Biopython code that builds the backbone (N, CA, C, O; Angstrom):
import numpy as np
from Bio.PDB.StructureBuilder import StructureBuilder

atoms = [
    (1, "MET", "N", (-18.091, -12.639, 4.241)),
    (1, "MET", "CA", (-17.151, -11.725, 3.258)),
    (1, "MET", "C", (-16.188, -12.430, 3.556)),
    (1, "MET", "O", (-15.170, -11.964, 3.044)),
    (2, "LEU", "N", (-15.956, -13.530, 4.263)),
    (2, "LEU", "CA", (-14.607, -14.279, 4.185)),
    (2, "LEU", "C", (-14.312, -14.934, 3.276)),
    (2, "LEU", "O", (-13.215, -15.005, 2.723)),
    (3, "SER", "N", (-15.790, -15.765, 2.912)),
    (3, "SER", "CA", (-15.674, -16.909, 1.884)),
    (3, "SER", "C", (-15.906, -16.593, 0.875)),
    (3, "SER", "O", (-15.242, -17.308, 0.124)),
    (4, "THR", "N", (-16.958, -15.345, -0.130)),
    (4, "THR", "CA", (-17.090, -14.764, -0.713)),
    (4, "THR", "C", (-15.277, -13.715, -1.548)),
    (4, "THR", "O", (-14.890, -13.489, -2.695)),
    (5, "ALA", "N", (-14.843, -13.469, -0.429)),
    (5, "ALA", "CA", (-13.419, -13.060, -1.032)),
    (5, "ALA", "C", (-12.464, -14.150, -0.992)),
    (5, "ALA", "O", (-11.330, -13.675, -1.055)),
    (6, "LEU", "N", (-12.454, -15.282, -0.922)),
    (6, "LEU", "CA", (-11.552, -16.529, -1.035)),
    (6, "LEU", "C", (-12.017, -17.079, -1.804)),
    (6, "LEU", "O", (-11.225, -17.981, -2.076)),
    (7, "ILE", "N", (-13.500, -17.219, -2.870)),
    (7, "ILE", "CA", (-14.033, -17.924, -3.301)),
    (7, "ILE", "C", (-13.315, -17.432, -5.203)),
    (7, "ILE", "O", (-12.907, -18.074, -6.170)),
    (8, "ALA", "N", (-13.591, -15.430, -4.741)),
    (8, "ALA", "CA", (-13.086, -14.286, -5.472)),
    (8, "ALA", "C", (-11.503, -14.205, -6.277)),
    (8, "ALA", "O", (-11.137, -13.797, -7.379)),
    (9, "ALA", "N", (-10.673, -14.945, -4.858)),
    (9, "ALA", "CA", (-9.165, -15.169, -5.253)),
    (9, "ALA", "C", (-8.728, -16.871, -5.203)),
    (9, "ALA", "O", (-7.599, -17.240, -4.882)),
    (10, "VAL", "N", (-9.535, -17.550, -5.479)),
    (10, "VAL", "CA", (-9.095, -18.454, -5.993)),
    (10, "VAL", "C", (-9.080, -18.797, -7.933)),
    (10, "VAL", "O", (-8.351, -19.238, -8.822)),
    (11, "VAL", "N", (-11.186, -17.906, -7.568)),
    (11, "VAL", "CA", (-11.065, -17.873, -9.349)),
    (11, "VAL", "C", (-10.238, -16.822, -10.257)),
    (11, "VAL", "O", (-10.423, -16.796, -11.474)),
    (12, "ALA", "N", (-9.103, -15.753, -9.474)),
    (12, "ALA", "CA", (-8.499, -15.090, -10.060)),
    (12, "ALA", "C", (-6.886, -15.516, -9.888)),
    (12, "ALA", "O", (-5.885, -15.020, -10.406)),
    (13, "VAL", "N", (-7.054, -16.782, -8.827)),
    (13, "VAL", "CA", (-5.891, -17.438, -9.416)),
    (13, "VAL", "C", (-5.745, -17.948, -10.859)),
    (13, "VAL", "O", (-4.903, -17.843, -11.750)),
    (14, "LEU", "N", (-7.019, -18.589, -10.684)),
    (14, "LEU", "CA", (-8.254, -20.259, -12.319)),
    (14, "LEU", "C", (-7.352, -18.655, -13.191)),
    (14, "LEU", "O", (-6.260, -18.639, -13.758)),
    (15, "LEU", "N", (-8.233, -17.626, -13.000)),
    (15, "LEU", "CA", (-8.398, -17.504, -14.316)),
    (15, "LEU", "C", (-6.284, -16.731, -15.210)),
    (15, "LEU", "O", (-5.858, -16.883, -16.354)),
    (16, "LEU", "N", (-5.592, -15.982, -13.951)),
    (16, "LEU", "CA", (-4.328, -16.120, -13.848)),
    (16, "LEU", "C", (-3.293, -16.925, -14.666)),
    (16, "LEU", "O", (-2.478, -16.434, -15.446)),
    (17, "LEU", "N", (-3.479, -18.520, -14.308)),
    (17, "LEU", "CA", (-3.837, -19.432, -14.211)),
    (17, "LEU", "C", (-3.595, -19.682, -15.904)),
    (17, "LEU", "O", (-2.659, -20.224, -16.492)),
    (18, "VAL", "N", (-4.373, -19.287, -16.223)),
    (18, "VAL", "CA", (-5.395, -19.383, -17.807)),
    (18, "VAL", "C", (-4.869, -19.063, -18.489)),
    (18, "VAL", "O", (-4.662, -19.712, -19.514)),
    (19, "LEU", "N", (-4.115, -17.238, -18.136)),
    (19, "LEU", "CA", (-4.172, -16.317, -18.830)),
    (19, "LEU", "C", (-2.655, -16.136, -19.715)),
    (19, "LEU", "O", (-2.269, -15.477, -20.680)),
    (20, "GLY", "N", (-1.774, -17.650, -18.271)),
    (20, "GLY", "CA", (-0.421, -17.483, -18.422)),
    (20, "GLY", "C", (-0.215, -18.690, -19.314)),
    (20, "GLY", "O", (0.790, -19.241, -19.765)),
    (21, "ARG", "N", (-1.682, -18.937, -19.422)),
    (21, "ARG", "CA", (-1.043, -20.855, -20.663)),
    (21, "ARG", "C", (-1.618, -20.201, -22.002)),
    (21, "ARG", "O", (-0.955, -20.513, -22.991)),
    (22, "ILE", "N", (-2.562, -19.472, -22.218)),
    (22, "ILE", "CA", (-2.753, -19.044, -23.534)),
    (22, "ILE", "C", (-1.408, -17.667, -24.106)),
    (22, "ILE", "O", (-0.608, -17.718, -25.041)),
    (23, "LEU", "N", (-1.660, -16.542, -23.054)),
    (23, "LEU", "CA", (-0.383, -15.881, -23.530)),
    (23, "LEU", "C", (1.371, -16.013, -23.368)),
    (23, "LEU", "O", (2.318, -15.235, -23.250)),
    (24, "ARG", "N", (1.176, -17.347, -23.435)),
    (24, "ARG", "CA", (2.577, -18.157, -23.086)),
    (24, "ARG", "C", (3.728, -16.752, -21.401)),
    (24, "ARG", "O", (4.927, -16.476, -21.365)),
    (25, "VAL", "N", (2.792, -16.388, -20.591)),
    (25, "VAL", "CA", (3.535, -15.462, -20.018)),
    (25, "VAL", "C", (4.297, -15.831, -18.950)),
    (25, "VAL", "O", (3.902, -16.618, -18.090)),
    (26, "GLY", "N", (5.631, -15.178, -18.955)),
    (26, "GLY", "CA", (6.492, -16.134, -17.898)),
    (26, "GLY", "C", (5.704, -16.236, -16.651)),
    (26, "GLY", "O", (4.765, -15.517, -16.309)),
    (27, "CYS", "N", (6.377, -17.523, -15.845)),
    (27, "CYS", "CA", (5.912, -17.804, -14.455)),
    (27, "CYS", "C", (6.581, -17.161, -13.498)),
    (27, "CYS", "O", (6.692, -17.833, -12.473)),
    (28, "ARG", "N", (7.072, -16.089, -13.460)),
    (28, "ARG", "CA", (7.302, -14.757, -12.488)),
    (28, "ARG", "C", (6.107, -13.958, -12.518)),
    (28, "ARG", "O", (5.893, -13.251, -11.533)),
    (29, "LEU", "N", (4.998, -13.942, -13.815)),
    (29, "LEU", "CA", (3.800, -12.998, -13.113)),
    (29, "LEU", "C", (2.873, -13.459, -12.401)),
    (29, "LEU", "O", (2.033, -12.967, -11.649)),
    (30, "VAL", "N", (3.275, -15.000, -12.916)),
    (30, "VAL", "CA", (1.729, -15.078, -12.178)),
    (30, "VAL", "C", (2.412, -15.580, -11.003)),
    (30, "VAL", "O", (1.842, -15.300, -9.948)),
    (31, "VAL", "N", (3.369, -16.179, -10.917)),
    (31, "VAL", "CA", (3.687, -16.175, -9.194)),
    (31, "VAL", "C", (3.475, -14.147, -8.517)),
    (31, "VAL", "O", (2.871, -14.207, -7.446)),
    (32, "TRP", "N", (3.750, -12.893, -8.822)),
    (32, "TRP", "CA", (3.473, -12.336, -8.508)),
    (32, "TRP", "C", (2.419, -11.685, -8.261)),
    (32, "TRP", "O", (2.287, -10.860, -7.357)),
    (33, "ALA", "N", (1.569, -12.034, -9.088)),
    (33, "ALA", "CA", (0.018, -11.787, -8.856)),
    (33, "ALA", "C", (-0.742, -12.539, -8.045)),
    (33, "ALA", "O", (-1.910, -12.288, -7.751)),
    (34, "PHE", "N", (0.284, -14.022, -7.449)),
    (34, "PHE", "CA", (-0.565, -15.191, -6.565)),
    (34, "PHE", "C", (-0.207, -14.415, -5.649)),
    (34, "PHE", "O", (-1.188, -13.864, -5.150)),
    (35, "TYR", "N", (0.747, -14.118, -5.199)),
    (35, "TYR", "CA", (1.771, -12.963, -4.456)),
    (35, "TYR", "C", (0.081, -12.007, -3.440)),
    (35, "TYR", "O", (-0.620, -12.080, -2.431)),
    (36, "PHE", "N", (0.292, -11.252, -4.661)),
    (36, "PHE", "CA", (-0.878, -10.170, -5.305)),
    (36, "PHE", "C", (-2.165, -10.553, -4.255)),
    (36, "PHE", "O", (-2.343, -9.990, -3.176)),
    (37, "VAL", "N", (-2.784, -11.336, -4.657)),
    (37, "VAL", "CA", (-3.862, -11.941, -4.459)),
    (37, "VAL", "C", (-3.785, -12.809, -2.858)),
    (37, "VAL", "O", (-4.504, -13.805, -2.776)),
    (38, "ILE", "N", (-3.354, -12.619, -2.235)),
    (38, "ILE", "CA", (-3.052, -13.418, -1.090)),
    (38, "ILE", "C", (-2.372, -12.041, -0.446)),
    (38, "ILE", "O", (-3.000, -11.881, 0.601)),
    (39, "LEU", "N", (-1.762, -11.371, -0.519)),
    (39, "LEU", "CA", (-1.940, -10.334, 0.205)),
    (39, "LEU", "C", (-3.087, -9.653, 0.622)),
    (39, "LEU", "O", (-3.502, -9.701, 1.780)),
    (40, "VAL", "N", (-3.728, -8.884, -0.472)),
    (40, "VAL", "CA", (-5.761, -9.462, -0.604)),
    (40, "VAL", "C", (-6.288, -10.103, -0.016)),
    (40, "VAL", "O", (-7.407, -9.737, 0.342)),
    (41, "ILE", "N", (-5.779, -11.419, 0.415)),
    (41, "ILE", "CA", (-7.036, -12.207, 1.668)),
    (41, "ILE", "C", (-7.085, -11.546, 2.954)),
    (41, "ILE", "O", (-7.870, -11.044, 3.758)),
    (42, "ALA", "N", (-5.743, -11.814, 2.733)),
    (42, "ALA", "CA", (-4.868, -10.976, 4.273)),
    (42, "ALA", "C", (-5.393, -9.776, 4.729)),
    (42, "ALA", "O", (-6.043, -9.584, 5.757)),
    (43, "ALA", "N", (-4.994, -8.851, 3.727)),
    (43, "ALA", "CA", (-5.634, -7.369, 4.208)),
    (43, "ALA", "C", (-7.459, -7.572, 4.411)),
    (43, "ALA", "O", (-7.946, -6.885, 5.309)),
    (44, "VAL", "N", (-8.060, -8.134, 3.913)),
    (44, "VAL", "CA", (-9.553, -8.702, 4.230)),
    (44, "VAL", "C", (-9.951, -9.284, 5.627)),
    (44, "VAL", "O", (-10.843, -8.941, 6.403)),
    (45, "VAL", "N", (-8.845, -10.444, 5.716)),
    (45, "VAL", "CA", (-9.290, -11.197, 6.692)),
    (45, "VAL", "C", (-8.476, -10.622, 7.848)),
    (45, "VAL", "O", (-8.088, -11.253, 8.831)),
    (46, "LEU", "N", (-8.294, -9.454, 7.611)),
    (46, "LEU", "CA", (-6.957, -8.345, 9.022)),
    (46, "LEU", "C", (-8.680, -7.435, 9.459)),
    (46, "LEU", "O", (-9.383, -7.415, 10.469)),
    (47, "TYR", "N", (-8.762, -6.897, 8.309)),
    (47, "TYR", "CA", (-9.745, -5.904, 8.509)),
    (47, "TYR", "C", (-11.379, -6.654, 9.169)),
    (47, "TYR", "O", (-11.787, -6.322, 10.282)),
    (48, "SER", "N", (-11.834, -7.247, 8.652)),
    (48, "SER", "CA", (-13.023, -7.943, 9.403)),
    (48, "SER", "C", (-12.827, -8.390, 10.632)),
    (48, "SER", "O", (-13.731, -8.210, 11.448)),
    (49, "LEU", "N", (-11.397, -9.185, 11.109)),
    (49, "LEU", "CA", (-11.514, -9.058, 12.724)),
    (49, "LEU", "C", (-11.544, -8.562, 13.749)),
    (49, "LEU", "O", (-11.998, -8.987, 14.811)),
    (50, "LEU", "N", (-10.563, -6.661, 13.252)),
    (50, "LEU", "CA", (-10.407, -5.554, 13.689)),
    (50, "LEU", "C", (-12.562, -5.485, 13.912)),
    (50, "LEU", "O", (-13.324, -5.125, 14.809)),
    (51, "GLN", "N", (-12.694, -5.980, 12.713)),
    (51, "GLN", "CA", (-13.999, -4.955, 12.858)),
    (51, "GLN", "C", (-15.170, -5.432, 13.888)),
    (51, "GLN", "O", (-16.027, -4.784, 14.488)),
    (52, "GLN", "N", (-14.817, -7.037, 13.848)),
    (52, "GLN", "CA", (-15.648, -7.726, 15.117)),
    (52, "GLN", "C", (-15.133, -7.070, 16.467)),
    (52, "GLN", "O", (-15.848, -6.339, 17.153)),
    (53, "MET", "N", (-13.779, -7.412, 16.794)),
    (53, "MET", "CA", (-13.247, -6.827, 17.353)),
    (53, "MET", "C", (-13.526, -5.999, 18.203)),
    (53, "MET", "O", (-13.320, -5.943, 19.416)),
    (54, "GLU", "N", (-14.312, -4.954, 17.053)),
    (54, "GLU", "CA", (-14.921, -2.973, 17.441)),
    (54, "GLU", "C", (-13.060, -2.731, 17.416)),
    (54, "GLU", "O", (-12.820, -3.521, 18.329)),
    (55, "VAL", "N", (-12.051, -2.344, 17.118)),
    (55, "VAL", "CA", (-11.199, -2.177, 17.302)),
    (55, "VAL", "C", (-11.310, -0.271, 16.781)),
    (55, "VAL", "O", (-11.207, 0.757, 17.450)),
    (56, "LEU", "N", (-11.519, -0.476, 15.539)),
    (56, "LEU", "CA", (-11.788, 0.524, 14.224)),
    (56, "LEU", "C", (-12.624, 1.355, 15.001)),
    (56, "LEU", "O", (-12.451, 2.534, 14.694)),
    (57, "GLU", "N", (-13.892, 1.110, 16.342)),
    (57, "GLU", "CA", (-14.471, 2.322, 16.354)),
    (57, "GLU", "C", (-14.162, 3.297, 17.116)),
    (57, "GLU", "O", (-14.873, 4.296, 17.225)),
    (58, "GLN", "N", (-12.887, 3.098, 17.835)),
    (58, "GLN", "CA", (-12.262, 3.309, 18.217)),
    (58, "GLN", "C", (-11.672, 4.591, 18.350)),
    (58, "GLN", "O", (-11.545, 5.349, 19.312)),
    (59, "PHE", "N", (-11.189, 4.684, 16.601)),
    (59, "PHE", "CA", (-11.155, 5.877, 16.425)),
    (59, "PHE", "C", (-11.357, 6.696, 15.222)),
    (59, "PHE", "O", (-10.805, 7.374, 14.355)),
    (60, "ARG", "N", (-12.909, 6.059, 15.851)),
    (60, "ARG", "CA", (-13.395, 7.079, 14.603)),
    (60, "ARG", "C", (-13.964, 8.198, 15.230)),
    (60, "ARG", "O", (-14.419, 7.637, 16.226)),
    (61, "PRO", "N", (-14.302, 9.532, 15.374)),
    (61, "PRO", "CA", (-14.540, 10.365, 15.773)),
    (61, "PRO", "C", (-16.075, 10.746, 16.131)),
    (61, "PRO", "O", (-16.337, 11.833, 16.645)),
]
sb = StructureBuilder()
sb.init_structure("model")
sb.init_model(0)
sb.init_chain("A")
sb.init_seg("    ")
for serial, (resi, resn, name, xyz) in enumerate(atoms, 1):
    if name == "N":
        sb.init_residue(resn, " ", resi, " ")
    sb.init_atom(name, np.array(xyz, "f"), 0.0, 1.0, " ", f" {name:<3s}", serial, name[0])
structure = sb.get_structure()
């Protein structure tokens, strides 16, 4: 699951860079998109770690 998210993030960053070149979008938009992708990866990693440690099971009724 983690490797799939990582591959998807790399592909998304590459697509954003290509679109930025084609559309001549400002660099700031690409940087914000890159930060967003990193944030999504961090959320997926945190969720998978909590699931492995069975922390989430304690909060389920």
